[in-house]
C-alpha positions in Angstrom: 1.8 86.7 83.9 0.9 83.3 82.4 -2.3 81.8 83.7 -1.8 78.5 85.6 -4.1 75.8 84.2 -4.6 72.5 85.9 -7.0 69.6 85.4 -8.7 67.2 87.8 -9.9 63.9 86.3 -12.2 61.2 87.6 -13.6 58.1 85.9 -17.4 58.2 85.2 -20.0 56.1 83.5 -19.4 57.8 80.1 -15.6 57.6 80.4 -13.8 60.5 82.1 -15.0 63.7 83.6 -12.7 66.6 84.3 -12.7 70.0 86.1 -10.3 72.6 84.8 -9.0 75.4 87.0 -7.4 78.6 85.9 -5.4 80.2 88.7 -7.3 78.1 91.3 -10.8 79.1 90.0 -13.3 77.0 88.2 -13.0 77.5 84.4 -14.6 74.6 82.6 -15.8 71.0 83.0 -15.2 68.4 80.3 -16.3 64.8 79.5 -14.9 62.3 77.1 -15.0 58.6 76.4 -11.2 58.2 76.8 -8.2 60.1 78.0 -6.8 60.8 74.6 -10.0 62.5 73.5 -10.1 64.4 76.8 -6.7 65.9 76.4 -6.8 66.4 72.6 -7.4 70.2 73.0 -5.8 70.8 76.4 -2.1 70.9 75.6 -1.7 74.0 77.8 -2.6 72.3 81.0 0.3 72.4 83.4 -0.6 69.5 85.8 -3.2 66.8 85.8 -4.5 65.2 89.0 -5.9 61.8 88.0 -8.1 59.7 90.3 -6.7 56.3 89.3 -3.8 54.1 90.5 -0.7 55.1 88.6 2.2 52.8 88.9 2.0 49.2 90.0 4.2 47.2 92.4 5.9 44.2 90.9 5.0 42.2 94.1 3.1 43.0 97.3 0.8 45.8 98.0 1.5 49.5 97.1 2.7 51.5 100.1 0.8 54.5 98.7 -2.6 52.9 99.4 -1.5 51.8 102.9 -0.3 55.3 103.8 -3.3 57.1 102.3 -5.7 54.7 104.1 -4.0 55.3 107.4 -4.3 59.1 106.9 -8.1 58.8 106.3 -8.7 56.9 109.5 -12.4 56.0 109.8 -12.8 56.5 106.0 -9.9 54.2 105.2 -12.2 51.8 103.3 -12.5 54.4 100.5 -8.9 53.5 99.5 -8.7 50.2 97.6 -5.6 48.1 97.9 -4.1 47.8 94.5 -2.7 44.4 93.6 0.7 44.0 91.9 1.2 44.4 88.2 1.0 40.7 87.2 -2.5 40.5 88.6 -3.8 43.1 86.2 -2.6 41.1 83.2 -5.2 38.4 83.9 -8.3 38.5 81.8 -10.9 37.3 84.4 -11.5 38.2 88.0 -11.3 34.6 89.3 -7.8 34.1 87.7 -6.7 37.5 88.9 -7.7 36.6 92.5 -5.8 33.3 92.2 -2.7 35.2 90.9 -3.0 37.7 93.7 -3.1 35.0 96.3 0.0 33.4 94.8 1.9 36.7 95.0 0.6 38.3 98.2 -1.2 35.5 100.1 -4.4 37.5 99.9 -7.2 38.2 97.4 -8.8 41.5 96.5 -12.3 43.0 95.9 -14.4 43.0 92.8 -14.7 46.8 93.3 -11.0 47.1 92.7 -11.2 44.7 89.7 -13.9 46.9 88.2 -11.2 49.6 87.7 -9.1 47.3 85.4 -10.0 48.8 82.0 -9.5 52.4 83.1 -6.5 51.6 85.3 -4.7 50.1 82.3 -5.8 53.0 80.1 -4.6 55.6 82.6 -1.2 53.9 83.1 -0.7 53.6 79.3 -1.7 57.2 78.8 0.7 58.5 81.4 3.7 56.9 79.7 3.1 59.0 76.6 1.4 62.1 78.0 2.7 65.6 77.3 1.3 66.7 80.6 2.6 66.1 84.2 0.1 63.5 85.4 -0.1 62.6 89.1 -2.2 60.1 91.0 -4.6 61.7 93.5 -7.4 60.3 95.6 -10.5 62.6 96.1 -11.2 61.5 99.6 -7.6 62.3 100.6 -8.0 65.7 98.8 -11.3 66.4 100.6 -9.7 65.5 103.9 -6.9 68.0 103.2 -9.4 70.7 102.4 -11.5 69.9 105.5 -8.3 69.8 107.6 -9.1 66.3 108.9 -12.8 66.9 109.7 -14.9 63.8 109.1 -17.3 63.9 106.2 -20.5 62.0 105.5 -20.4 59.4 102.7 -20.1 61.0 99.3 -23.2 59.3 97.8 -25.4 60.9 100.4 -27.0 64.4 100.1 -25.2 65.6 103.3 -21.9 64.2 102.0 -22.2 65.9 98.6 -23.3 69.3 100.1 -20.4 69.1 102.5 -18.0 68.6 99.7 -19.5 71.3 97.5 -19.2 73.7 100.5 -15.6 72.7 101.0 -14.8 73.4 97.4 -16.5 76.8 97.6 -14.4 77.6 100.6 -11.2 77.2 98.5 -12.6 79.2 95.6 -13.9 76.4 93.4 -17.5 77.3 92.5 -19.0 74.6 90.3 -22.0 76.0 88.3 -25.3 74.2 87.9 -24.9 74.1 84.2 -21.8 72.1 83.1 -22.9 71.5 79.5 -22.2 67.9 78.4 -20.1 67.3 81.5 -23.4 67.5 83.5 -24.1 64.0 82.4 -21.6 62.8 84.9 -22.8 61.7 88.4 -22.6 64.5 91.0 -20.0 62.7 93.1 -17.8 62.2 90.0 -17.9 65.9 89.3 -17.1 66.7 92.9 -14.2 64.2 92.9 -12.8 65.7 89.7 -12.9 69.2 91.3 -11.1 67.8 94.4 -8.5 66.3 92.1 -8.1 69.7 90.4 -7.5 71.3 93.8 -4.7 68.8 94.4 -3.3 69.4 90.9 -3.0 73.1 91.7 -1.2 72.3 94.9 1.2 70.1 93.0 1.8 72.8 90.4 2.6 75.4 93.1 4.7 73.1 95.2 2.4 72.9 98.2 1.2 69.2 97.8 2.0 66.4 100.2 2.4 62.8 99.2 1.7 59.3 100.5 4.1 57.8 101.3 6.9 60.4 101.6 9.3 59.6 100.1 7.4 57.8 97.4 7.8 54.1 96.7 10.1 53.2 93.9 8.5 51.9 90.7 10.0 48.9 89.0 10.2 50.9 85.7 12.2 53.6 87.3 9.5 56.1 88.4 7.8 56.5 91.8 4.4 55.5 93.2 2.6 58.0 95.4 -0.9 59.5 96.1 -0.6 63.3 96.0 -2.8 65.8 97.9 
């Protein structure tokens, strides 16, 4: 029987960090400066769960973010509202906020704007990827693993230990030595592992999506956060 290989990917300081699962179990961790390099030797991966907005609305806010935030309840602030596509074509934050107000009547945070380079990279990569690439959100994934139980913030010791224990509970044991991938921050590694958990659920047909049915993409695809 062919081994099912999936990858969970999260942005990190040095580019992108990934956790690879083989039949639900931890296999390897990877780090690379860009997505092309990350996937250069991973053509046999079945599904990729990527923690980055994939698919942009032409006008208005994405329903995926609204639905995922509602599902998280008290932790809803961990889901950024993603402005429509024309906003991301601006070069500076100030002009992007102005464009966003023109389209939606509202501005957006600098935290969301900080995603711009990687957001554009991820969307461009998905268009030519040989893999099935899906948008995931680690906090949504962790909520799924925890079955709705509230978690401490992921930057805290308690929050990180809770998340590592949750991953152990579903068979994802992250070793202390990750090689080069160990340069990534602990919360980024944990997020990549949660993304991999969702990728396996997608590959096996057990995932849920926000919203359901997904929002239609202007280019003909759909926009949804998978878990």
